[in-house]
Structure formats: structure tokens, C-alpha cells
NUNU-596957 format. One record per atom (N, C-alpha, C): x negated, y, z negated. Coordinates in steps of 0.05 Angstrom, whole numbers, plus 5000, padded with zeros to 4 digits. Example, Ala and Ser with C-alpha at 12.3 -4.5 7.8 and 13.67 -1.06 7.14 Angstrom:
2
473648864844
475449104844
473649344844
474349554858
472749794857
474250014843
//
This chain:
119
229210613468
230810873461
229311093472
230911273484
229611533491
228811723468
227011843468
226412023447
227512223450
228712423432
230012633432
228412883439
228713083457
227713273470
227113463448
224713643445
224113823425
226714043422
227714063450
229514273446
232114153438
233013963442
235013803432
235313733399
232713713390
232213683367
232813973349
231614193362
232214403351
234914533349
236514423373
239714483373
240814333348
239914073349
241213943325
241114023295
238414163289
237514263268
239414553264
239414713285
241214963284
243914903279
245314723297
248014643294
248514533262
246214363249
246814283227
246814523202
245014693211
245014963190
247615123192
248915123217
250815253220
253215143204
253714893214
255814713203
255814743172
253714683160
253714733130
255114943121
255015163137
255315413126
258615493134
259715323149
261915383164
262215593181
259615643196
259815903214
260615823243
261115603249
262015493276
263715683289
265815753273
267915923280
267016203291
264716263279
263916533292
261816493318
261716253328
259116193346
260816103372
262616303380
263716253409
261916413429
262016353453
260416443476
259516793471
262016923470
261017253469
259117323447
259917203424
258017253396
255317163402
255116923406
252316853414
250917043435
252117093456
250517233472
250317563460
251917673447
251717913433
249017853411
249217643397
247517613377
244417583391
244317433413
241817423429
240717693437
243217853446
241918093456
241018293434
241918303411
241718443385
238618313376
238318083379
235718003369
233518073383
234218073414
232218183432
231518433428
233418603422
233018933421
231418953393
231918723373
230018773346
227018683358
227218513375
224018423384
222818673398
224118813414
223319013431
222719243412
224119243383
223519533371
220619463354
219619203357
216819143347
214719323367
215619393392
213319493411
213819833416
216119873407
217320123409
215420333400
214620563422
212620763417
209920683411
209320483421
206320373416
205320393446
203120463448
201520413469
200120143474
199020083500
198419773503
196519673486
195119803473
193019683451
194419623427
196219803419
197519773393
199519523397
200719513422
202919313422
201819073425
198919003429
198118723427
197318643400
197018883380
196818853356
199118823336
201218763341
204118763336
204018533309
205418583290
205218423265
206018163276
204518003274
205217753278
207317573264
207717653241
209917523228
213017593233
213017833240
215517943249
215617863278
213817853291
213817773319
215017443323
214117263301
214816993302
218016993293
218617173273
221417183266
223317263287
222917483300
224517543321
224717383341
222317273348
222317083372
224116833365
223816723337
225116523331
228216543335
229416823329
232416883326
232716873354
231416993373
231916963406
232416723410
230116573408
230216213418
233116093403
233116163380
235216023368
237816103381
238916323385
241516383395
241216313423
239316323437
239216203465
239115943469
238715763451
238915493448
241815403444
243215553426
245615503416
247815623437
247015773449
248915863475
248515673500
246315593502
246015383521
247715043515
246915043487
248214803478
251414833476
252015033472
255415043470
256215013498
254715093521
255914983549
254014783559
253614563544
252114293553
249814373570
248414583571
246214623588
243614493575
242614383590
239614243585
237714473587
236314613568
234514873565
231814763588
230514503587
228714433598
229614443631
231714343634
232814263663
233114553674
234814743662
235515053672
232715173675
231115163661
228315313661
226815233688
226814953687
225114863710
226814963739
229214903737
230514983761
229815283769
229715433746
230015753753
226915763762
224415653752
221915663763
222515603794
223315403802
223215293831
224515523848
226915633835
228515843850
226716083852
225616163831
223416383836
220716343852
220516083854
218516033868
218816073903
221216023907
221816103937
222316363940
223116533920
223916823921
220916953921
219316903905
216917003907
214516823913
214016773939
212216633952
209616713948
207816553939
204516673931
203516873950
203516773978
202716883998
203817234001
205917253991
207417513991
207317713966
206617503942
207417693919
204817683900
202617513903
200317483889
199217763881
199317803857
198218083844
200118343846
202018253857
204418483857
206518453838
207918703833
209618693814
212718773825
212418763851
214918863870
217218663867
219518773866
221818573863
222118423891
223218213886
223918053918
224918153943
226618333936
228018473956
226418643970
224118773951
222118913967
220218763982
219518513972
217518343982
218018254009
220618144006
222118054034
222818244053
223018534050
223518684067
221218774084
218918734076
216518794090
215518474107
215018544132
214018284142
211218194148
//
């Protein structure tokens, strides 16, 4: 028997939590995407107006909670569309590997269009 992936296990827990509260009715794609965006903004708020050294000393408990919210909504949105999180992230890493070849971008923060416009 194949072991359930950690992402699938988390999605199952999230869906159980949601369904026990009859919240499925609110979890359409639009609302999940909006909730994800709002939680990402709350995550950003932890770092707002802080310099680099201050931002590295962020309140770890609040960071944990905001990241958990971001991951939860992202997992639920992926699950709603039958997307395997592990698969889509691996695909994106491969795609970015082609867009950002090591020999052209190592140590650079330039976007791929700027990297590829220079020969």
C-alpha cells in the first residue's frame, strides 16, 4: 500500500476541519485565492518597516502562524483543482532551471528576460 504524501495528509486534515464546520460552501477557487492573498499580506506585515537585521528577528510564533495560513490556503486551492503540490513545484523548479541557467544567472537577481537579452 502506497504511503500518503505529507501534502495529501495535510490536505485531508484541512478538509476534515473545513467539513466539520460546514465551510466547504465558502471555499470556492475565488475565495481560496483571496484568502491566500490576504494571509500573504499578513505575513508581509510582519516585516513591514523593518530593516534587514530587524526582519531576521521577526516574532517566530507569528511567522509560524502566518506561514501556516498561507500554506493551508495554497494546499486547499491546489486540492480543489486536483493538483499534486509536490508535482507542480518540481515542474516549476525544472522550468525555472531552463529560464535561469546557472552560467547566466549565478549570483544575479536579474529577471530572465534581462538575462536572456544579453549574449
